[in-house]
C-alpha positions as CSV (number, residue, x, y, z in Angstrom):
1,M,53.8,142.9,68.3
2,I,57.2,143.8,67.1
3,R,57.9,147.3,65.7
4,H,60.8,147.2,63.3
5,I,62.2,150.8,62.9
6,V,64.7,151.6,60.1
7,L,66.3,155.0,59.6
8,V,68.4,155.7,56.5
9,K,70.9,158.3,55.7
10,F,70.7,158.3,51.8
11,N,73.5,159.4,49.6
12,S,73.1,163.0,48.3
13,D,72.9,161.7,44.6
14,I,69.8,159.6,45.1
15,S,66.6,161.5,44.2
16,E,63.3,161.6,46.2
17,A,61.7,159.7,43.3
18,Q,64.3,156.9,43.6
19,I,63.7,156.7,47.4
20,A,59.9,156.6,46.7
21,D,60.5,153.6,44.4
22,I,62.5,151.8,47.1
23,F,59.7,152.4,49.6
24,A,57.1,151.2,47.0
25,E,59.0,147.9,46.8
26,L,58.9,147.8,50.6
27,H,55.1,148.1,50.6
28,E,54.9,145.2,48.1
29,I,56.5,142.9,50.7
30,K,53.4,143.2,52.9
31,A,51.5,140.9,50.5
32,Q,54.4,138.4,50.4
33,I,55.0,137.8,54.0
34,P,52.4,136.6,56.6
35,G,52.6,138.4,59.9
36,V,53.3,141.9,58.5
37,L,50.6,144.1,60.0
38,N,51.5,147.5,58.7
39,I,54.2,149.4,56.8
40,T,54.8,153.2,57.0
41,A,57.6,154.9,55.1
42,G,58.7,158.4,54.2
43,R,60.8,161.4,54.8
44,S,61.1,163.1,58.2
45,E,59.0,166.2,58.8
46,S,60.1,166.7,62.4
47,P,59.9,170.3,63.6
48,E,62.8,169.4,66.0
49,Q,65.1,168.9,63.0
50,I,67.6,166.6,64.9
51,E,67.6,163.8,62.4
52,R,71.4,164.0,62.1
53,G,71.2,163.1,58.4
54,Y,68.7,160.2,58.8
55,M,66.0,162.0,56.8
56,H,64.2,158.9,55.6
57,G,62.9,155.8,57.4
58,F,60.2,153.2,57.7
59,V,58.4,151.2,60.3
60,V,57.1,147.7,59.9
61,D,54.9,146.1,62.5
62,F,55.0,142.3,62.8
63,T,52.7,140.0,64.8
64,D,55.7,138.4,66.5
65,W,59.5,137.7,66.3
66,E,58.9,134.7,64.0
67,A,57.2,137.0,61.5
68,L,60.2,139.4,61.7
69,Q,62.5,136.5,61.1
70,T,60.5,135.3,58.1
71,Y,60.7,138.9,56.7
72,Q,64.5,139.0,57.3
73,D,65.0,135.7,55.5
74,H,62.7,136.5,52.5
75,P,64.5,137.1,49.2
76,D,62.5,140.3,48.5
77,H,63.7,141.8,51.8
78,K,67.3,140.8,51.1
79,A,67.1,142.5,47.6
80,L,65.6,145.6,49.1
81,G,68.2,145.6,51.9
82,G,70.9,145.5,49.2
83,K,69.4,148.6,47.6
84,L,69.3,150.4,50.9
85,V,72.9,149.6,51.7
86,A,74.0,150.5,48.1
87,N,72.3,153.9,48.4
88,A,73.1,154.8,52.1
89,V,76.0,157.0,53.2
90,G,78.8,154.6,54.1
91,G,76.8,151.6,53.2
92,I,75.5,149.7,56.2
93,D,76.9,152.5,58.4
94,G,74.2,154.8,57.0
95,I,71.4,152.6,58.3
96,L,70.0,152.3,61.9
97,V,67.7,149.4,62.9
98,F,65.7,149.3,66.1
99,D,63.3,146.4,67.0
100,L,60.9,147.2,69.8
101,P,58.5,144.7,71.3
102,I,55.1,146.3,71.9
103,K,53.0,144.9,74.7
104,E,49.3,145.2,74.5
105,E,47.8,147.1,77.4
106,A,44.9,145.6,79.2
107,A,41.5,147.2,78.5
């Protein structure tokens, strides 16, 4: 499994409702792309409060690297990515992406 982690530092003029709409679009992608296992998105509620401005994010779990590539190439993902970049502080500089292979543990 591949865990795709995205953190976003949104511009101060974008509302929580607008962010919720963007995340709703993200959830719609799950039905479009085979190999998407789960999507979780929202605002940080960390008691540590060391987000450094990255107050929103999402995690998408994929079956494998091929499914992640299919997601990256999909037109709905590209459109959503454009919205994220347009609404992030400094454009692409306000977005962090981290892809983590998750190995299943033996039972």
